[in-house]
N, C-alpha and C positions, 0 to 999 in steps of 0.2 A: 591559491598556490597549486603547484604541480606535485603529484605524488607518483613514484614509480612503484608498481606492484607486480610480483611474480604471481600470476593467476593460477598456474599449474606448471609442472616441470617443463622448462624451455619456452614458456609463453608469458608474455608481460603486457602491461598496459600502463598509460599515464592517465591519471584522473585529475580533475579540478576540484579542490577541496578548499574549505574555509581555513583561514589562518587561525590556529587555536589561540584561545584566551588564557592568560596566566592565572593560576590559582595563587593563593597568598604566599606559598613557599616555592613557587616555580619561576623559572625564567624562560623566555622565548628566544630561542637561538635561530639566527639566520645562517643556514649551512654555507660553508666555504669549501670544504673538501670532505670526501668520505672514502675510506679505504675499503676495498673488498677483502673479505676474509674467506678462508677455506670453508667455513660453515655457510657462507652466502653462496658459494660455488656448488656446495652439496644441495642447497635448497633449489638452486637452478636446475640441477641434474635430477632431483627427486630422490636424493640419497640422504637427506637429513631426517632421521626419525623423530626428532623433537618439534618439527615444523608442521603446521597445518596451512592449507591454502584457502584463499589468497593471503599473501604475506609481503608487506613491505619490509625490506631487508636493511642490513647495515648497522654497525655499532662502533666503527672506527671513525671518530668524529672530530672535525675542526670547524668551529663556528664562531659567530659574533653575537654578543648579548644585545637584543633589540628592545626587550622590555623586561621588567622584573616585577614580581608580585610584592604585595604590600608588606610581608613579613621577611623579605629577603634582606640580609644584612647590608649596611651602607657600603661596606668595602667592595661589594659586587656591583659593578656599575655598567650602564649601557655603553656599548662600544668595545668592551673587553673581548680579547680573543681567548677562547677556552677550548678544552677538550673535556671528555665526559667518562665517568666510570659507568658503564652501560649495564650493570647488574643490579638486581633487587636483593634484598635480604629481609627475612621475617623477624629476626630478633629473638625467636622462640625455639627454633629447632636445635638439634644436638650440635651441629657445626657452629651456629650463631652463638649459642651459650659457651662454646669454647673459644670464641673470638675469631673463628675462621669463617667470617661471613661470605667470603668468596665461594665457599662450597655449601651455601645455604640449600637445604633440601628442597625449598620451594622457590629457588632463584628463577627469575625470568629475565633472560638476556635480550636487549633490544634486537630486533630482527630475526630472533629465533622463536622464543615463546610468546613474544608481544611485538607490537609494531616497531619497525626499525626507523632508521634515520634517512630513508630514501625519499625525503620530502624537502621542499625548499625551506620550510620552517618546521622546527620541532619544540616540544615542551620538555623541560628537564628539571627535576628537583634541584635546588641550589646546592644542597649537600653533596650532590654527585658531580659537581664541577671541579676541574683541575685548572688552576690559573697559572699563567706564565706571562710575564711582561716582555719577555724577549723572544720566545719561539715563534717561528713563522707558521702560517697555516700548513705548510707542507710538513714541518717538523711535528706540529701538534697531532696530525693525523696518524703518525707513526707511534705515538705514546702508548695507546692500548695494546697493540699487538707485541710490542717490545716488552711491556709490563707483564705479559703472560710468560714470556721467556725468563724474565728477571724472577718471577715467582717460582718457576721451576728450579732456578738456582738456589733459591732460599729453601725450597722443599728438599733439596739434596744436601743441605747444610754444607756447602762448599767452603773449604778452608784454603789458606794460602799455599800450603804444601801439596794440595791435591793435584792429580791429573784428571782432567774432566774431558770426556768424549761426548760430543753432541752429535747425534745422528739426524741429519736433515737440516739443510741450510736455507729453508724458506724464511719468511718474515719472522715467524715465532722462533725458529731455530737460531736466526741471527740475534734475536733479543737474548736468548740463552747464552750464545757465545759472547756477546757484549757484557752481559752481567757476570759471567764466569771469568772472563779475562780481566775484569776489574778487581778480582779477588785472587784467583789461582795462578800459580806459576805456569802451569801447562794446560791450555785449552786446545783440544783437537777437534776439527770439523770434519765430518764425513758426509759425503754426498756423491751422486753420480753425474752432476752437471758442473762442468768447469767454471762457468760464469758465476755460479753460486758460491763455489769454493773461493774464487778470487774475492768476492764480496766478504766472505767469511775472514779472510786475511785482513781486510780493511776494518773488520769489526773486532779484531784483536786475537784471532786464532793463531797460535804459535806454529801449528802443523796442520796441514789439510791432507786428506786421504780421498782419493777418487776410488769408491768402491767398485766401480765398473771395470777397472783394470788393475787394481792393487789389492794385496792381501791385507785386509784391515787388522786382523788379529796379529799378524807378524809385525806390522808397523808399530802397533801399540805396545807389543812386547819389546821391541827395540827401545822405544822411548821410556819404558818404565822398568827396565832391567828384568823383564819377564813377569812382572807382578800383575800387569793390567791396570786399567783405570780404577781410580777410587770412586768415581762418579760417572755414570752413563745416563745421558738425558736423551730420551727418544722423542723426536719431534716430527715424525713421518706419519705413523698411524697405519702400518701395514703388519700383517702377521709375521712376515720375515724379519722386520726391524724390531718388532716386540721380542722375538726370540733372540735375535742378535744382541740385543741390549744385555740380556741375562748371560749369554755366552761370553761377551766381551768383558763384563765387569770382573774386577779382581776379587779375590777372597775378602770377606768382611766389607765388600763394597756396597754402594747405594745405586739403585736404579730408579730413574724418575720418568714416568710416562706423562707426556702432555697430550699427544695424539691419542685417538682411540680407533681401533680397527673396526671396520664394518662387518668383518667376518669373525667367527670364533677362532681363537688362537690355541694351539696345542703346544705344550712345553715338555721338555725333559726336566721334570720337577726335581730330580735329585740335586741339581745345581743350586736350587733355592737353599737347600739344607747344607750341602757340602761347603758351599762358600759362605753360608750364613748371611745371605743378602738381605738388605733392607729394600723392599719394593714399595715405591710410593706413587700415588697419583698426584697430579698437579692440575688444578682447575682455576681458570680465570686469574685474578690477581687482587692483591690488597692495596689500600691507600699507600702504604709504604713502598710498594713496588712501583706505583705510578710516580711517586715523588722521586724515587731513585733514578728512574728513566728521564724525567724532566731535568734533573741535575746533570746527567751525562750529556744530554742533547744541548743544554744550555752552554756547555764547554766548547761546543763547536767542532768536536773531533769527528763527528759522524755526519756525512753529507746526505741529506734527504734526496737530492737529485740522483745520487748513485744507487740508492735503494729502490726508488720508484722506477718500475720497469716501463710502465706506459700510463698515459693519462687519457681520459675520455670525458667529453662535456656531459653534464647530466642528461641532456636530451638524447644522448647516444648510449645510454647505460645498457640497453640490450645488446648492442655491439660489443661492449666490454666483456660481458659474460661469453659471448661467442668467441671472442679473441682468446680468452683464458682457456676455453675448452680446447681450442686448436693449438695452444702454445703452452701447455702445462709445464713442460720441463724447463722453459726459459723464464717463466714469470716469477718474480719475487713479490712485487706489490703493484697492483692496479689501483689508481686513484681517480675518483670521480670529482670533477671540477664544476662547482656551481657558479663561478663568476661569469 
């Protein structure tokens, strides 16, 4: 089988490897699709502090079960189309003992701290499979990034009467918009790219604000009677948007950070206290988030074709990264096709 590896920032190779053999509780997947994540792009650029080189990348997976281990339950059969929860959890750290296994202290995400899915075949523990009888390979590859956005909505404890502002309409931001719109009366999308804001409307946003030429705070004040949003979800990862989230949130509001900034962030900390804000991180996703996304996608209201910006065949994966670097403002999701 072929494996794509980033050998060092901006340089890659394809190697010929043996197809792995299933352990008792593993399944062998033949890859169908793989989505490229922002963490993969940072690995390509040499900006991912959690990665060592060389590294095979990728954790947004759509595959077919080719073989199954001897202890895999009978309901999991050859030929099933699946996606994967790509995180590990130790079961013993503080997060795991609290049931928040998505934030395991010793988590290893595929393609980040351990080998990724950029091979024609991969081994996966059967307990990490997400099954769907109806979702297409294109839909399955969107489940993991959307789940990260859904998890942020859960971290924000979004209620039906809330106004929720989502900063950033990339793939994960769109997941947060979709998850919020399923609950809250008012979900507002904020971005600098018109194409991404159009996609936010299709994902359920009631209002969109182009922050490159509109006054975000004034628009939100108009919508909320001057109170500001109840929940602000930051899905960009820049110092400016980290500060903006705190500035925009209403008194007694909740701020949820999905992205993380590569630089230190300085704040006017009095807003934390004056507003009595709840400031929360959001990492990865839980099984319940994956299940919720599958249910939404199975309804058929979200078109994978409209979310996927561009496709590249597996053999041209290096070109995919180069394209993303040159077109960052217009890319929502790049998908690698193994067919």
